[in-house]
C-alpha positions as CSV (number, residue, x, y, z in Angstrom):
1,M,0.0,0.0,0.0
2,L,1.3,3.4,-0.9
3,V,0.5,4.8,2.5
4,E,2.8,2.3,4.2
5,V,5.7,3.4,2.0
6,G,5.1,7.1,2.8
7,Q,3.1,8.1,-0.3
8,P,-0.4,9.0,1.1
9,Q,-1.1,11.7,-1.6
10,K,-0.4,9.2,-4.4
11,A,-2.7,6.7,-2.6
12,L,-5.5,9.3,-2.5
13,T,-5.0,10.1,-6.2
14,D,-5.0,6.4,-7.2
15,L,-7.9,5.4,-5.0
16,K,-10.1,8.3,-6.1
17,T,-9.4,7.3,-9.7
18,V,-10.5,3.8,-8.8
19,L,-13.7,5.0,-7.3
20,E,-14.5,7.2,-10.3
21,Q,-14.0,4.2,-12.6
22,I,-16.1,1.9,-10.4
23,N,-18.9,4.4,-10.3
24,S,-18.7,5.3,-14.0
25,V,-19.7,1.9,-15.3
26,P,-23.3,1.8,-16.2
27,N,-25.3,-0.8,-14.3
28,A,-22.3,-1.6,-12.1
29,R,-24.4,-2.2,-9.0
30,D,-23.9,-5.9,-9.2
31,A,-22.9,-8.2,-6.3
32,A,-19.3,-7.1,-6.5
33,W,-19.9,-3.4,-6.4
34,P,-20.3,-3.0,-2.6
35,A,-17.1,-4.9,-1.9
36,M,-15.1,-2.9,-4.5
37,Q,-16.5,0.4,-3.1
38,A,-15.9,-0.7,0.5
39,Y,-12.3,-1.8,0.0
40,T,-11.5,1.4,-1.9
41,C,-13.0,3.5,0.9
42,S,-11.0,1.4,3.4
43,G,-7.9,2.3,1.6
44,L,-8.8,6.0,1.5
45,G,-9.0,6.1,5.3
46,P,-5.3,5.5,6.0
47,A,-4.3,7.9,3.3
48,F,-6.4,10.7,4.8
49,A,-5.2,9.8,8.3
50,A,-1.5,9.9,7.1
51,L,-2.2,13.4,5.8
52,G,-3.7,14.4,9.2
53,D,-7.3,14.7,7.9
54,Y,-8.9,12.5,10.5
55,S,-12.4,13.6,9.8
56,K,-12.2,12.4,6.2
57,A,-10.5,9.2,7.3
58,F,-13.3,8.4,9.7
59,D,-15.9,9.2,7.0
60,E,-14.2,6.7,4.6
61,Y,-13.9,4.1,7.3
62,Q,-17.6,4.4,8.0
63,K,-18.6,4.2,4.4
64,S,-16.5,1.0,4.1
65,I,-18.1,-0.5,7.2
66,D,-21.6,0.4,6.0
67,L,-20.9,-1.5,2.7
68,Q,-18.8,-4.4,4.0
69,P,-19.2,-4.7,7.8
70,D,-17.2,-8.0,8.0
71,N,-13.9,-6.5,6.7
72,A,-11.3,-7.0,9.4
73,W,-8.9,-4.5,7.7
74,V,-11.1,-1.5,8.1
75,Y,-11.4,-2.0,11.9
76,F,-7.7,-2.6,12.2
77,N,-6.8,0.6,10.2
78,R,-9.4,2.7,12.1
79,A,-8.0,1.3,15.5
80,H,-4.6,2.8,14.6
81,V,-6.1,6.2,14.0
82,Y,-8.0,6.0,17.3
83,E,-4.7,5.1,19.0
84,K,-2.9,8.0,17.4
85,L,-5.6,10.3,18.7
86,G,-5.4,8.9,22.2
87,E,-8.9,7.3,22.1
88,H,-7.7,4.0,23.5
89,S,-11.1,2.4,24.4
90,K,-12.3,3.0,20.8
91,A,-9.0,1.5,19.5
92,L,-9.4,-1.5,21.7
93,T,-12.9,-2.1,20.5
94,D,-11.8,-1.9,16.9
95,F,-8.8,-4.2,17.4
96,E,-11.2,-6.7,18.9
97,R,-13.5,-6.3,16.0
98,S,-10.7,-6.8,13.6
99,L,-9.9,-10.2,15.2
100,S,-13.5,-11.3,14.8
101,K,-14.2,-10.3,11.2
102,S,-13.2,-12.4,8.2
103,R,-14.2,-10.9,4.9
104,P,-11.3,-10.6,4.4
105,K,-9.6,-11.5,7.6
106,L,-6.3,-10.0,8.7
107,P,-3.0,-11.6,7.6
108,A,-1.0,-13.3,10.3
109,Y,1.3,-10.3,11.0
110,K,-1.6,-7.8,11.4
111,R,-3.5,-10.3,13.5
112,A,-0.5,-10.6,15.8
113,I,-0.4,-6.8,16.2
114,A,-4.1,-6.7,17.0
115,E,-3.8,-9.5,19.5
116,R,-0.9,-7.7,21.2
117,R,-2.8,-4.5,21.4
118,V,-5.8,-6.2,22.9
119,Q,-3.6,-7.9,25.5
120,E,-1.9,-4.6,26.5
């Protein structure tokens, strides 16, 4: 992910382009549309957070959750923003949620981070 390598602005540009393409396809509201939209919004959250725009980050996380509530990644990513803002109880709740969701589930290394945060 571009955010993880220090390129949040590039991530925003790319993900916004993806959303435009997804939403420009006529009759694209098929079974895959919510997931594509949700995963793209889930990626926008960390990009906005990395740029310090937490309000937009939380808006994107919520859009993603509304569309794909079983995505472990969105809760994991939002938990990190809550941690950064010192909202530890909200971070804990989201780390716990990230461990219980499975569409898609967290990879082992992120799961280990979430488990460690919950234990702390």
